[in-house]
N, C-alpha and C positions, 0 to 999 in steps of 0.2 A: 536346853530349851532353845538356845540361839545357835545358828550356823555361823553367822557373821553379823557385824554391826558397822555402820558407816557414819563418819562425822565429816563436817565441812569446815573449811578454813579460808580466810582471805589472806593468810600469810603462809602459803604452802611450803616453800623451801625451809623456812624457820621451824615450822611444826614438824616436818619430816625429820630434820636434824634432831629436834628435841626427842621425838619418839624413838629414833635409832639409839640414842644414848640412854634414855630412861628405861626402855624395855629390855635392853641387852642383859641386865642382871637377872631378869626373870626367865631368860632363855628364849625370848621372842625376838625375831629379826624381820627385816624388810624382805618379803618374798616376791613382790611384784612391784614394778615401777613403770608409770606411764607419764606423759606430759603433764596431766592434770589430776593424777590419782596415784596412790601407792597403797600397798597392803602389807600388814604385819601379821605374824603368827609363828608357830613352831613347826607344824607339819602341813598346815594349809592356811590360806589367807583368812583371817578372822576379824581383823580391824582394818577397815578401809578408810582412807583419808582422801577427800576430794577437794579440789580448789573451787571456790565460789567468789563472787565479787562482794556480796553483802557480808556484814559482820554476823558470824554464826551465834546461835544461842547455846550456852554451855549446858553440858549434860554430866552425869556421873557414870564412870566406868570403873569396875573393880576387876583387877587382873589377879589370877591365881598365882601364888608363889609356892615353890617346892618346900621352902622352910623359912624360918624367921630371919636367917642371915640374908636370904634373897630379898626379903622385904626391906631390910636395912640397906642393902646395896642399891635397890631401886630408889629409895628415898634420897640417898647421897648422890646418885647419878642424875636424878631428876632435878635436884637443887642445883647441881653443878651445870646442868644444861639450860638453866634459866627458869625452872619451875619455882613456885612459891609455896612455902610451908602451909599446910592446912591440917596438920596433925602428925607429930613426930612418931616414929615407929614405937610400938608398944602394945601390950595386951589391952583388949577392949572387952572386959568381962560383962559389961552391960549389953553388948551385942549378942554374944553367945559364949558358952564355955570354950576355952582354948582359942579364942579369936584373937589373932595378932595382926595388926595392920598399920599402914602409914598412908597419909593423904597428901596430895600435891595438887596445886592449881596449875594447869599447863598455860602456855602463852596465849591461848584463846579463851581462857576462863573455864575450861572443863575441869571438873573435880575428879582426879584420878586416885584410885586406891590400889595398893598391893596388899593382898591378904593371904595369910596362911592359917588354916584351921587345924589346930593341934588336937590330938585325941584328948578327950575330957578325962 
């Protein structure tokens, strides 16, 4: 459905460092960098982060993980990079059969999820 998504931050350098660390275990890296914007993805820019002066409003973003181990690594890396726990890695059977996820609040208040959908 989506080609890419953009979020804004008033703490650009800190948020870029956070996403570099948190997304690496999922196989996503920084693909483009400008003075006031950066883009992350695996083969094309999919998550854009742009600098703004005002405090941004938090959103929810779910990142696809290749397996449950990647979800676990995402959670650990995001916590180590300054994220706050919003749901430790584990099965979420109420969401869908085979749904395994972890949730983090990033430094700007965005709710990040890494999810792997296991075959039911």
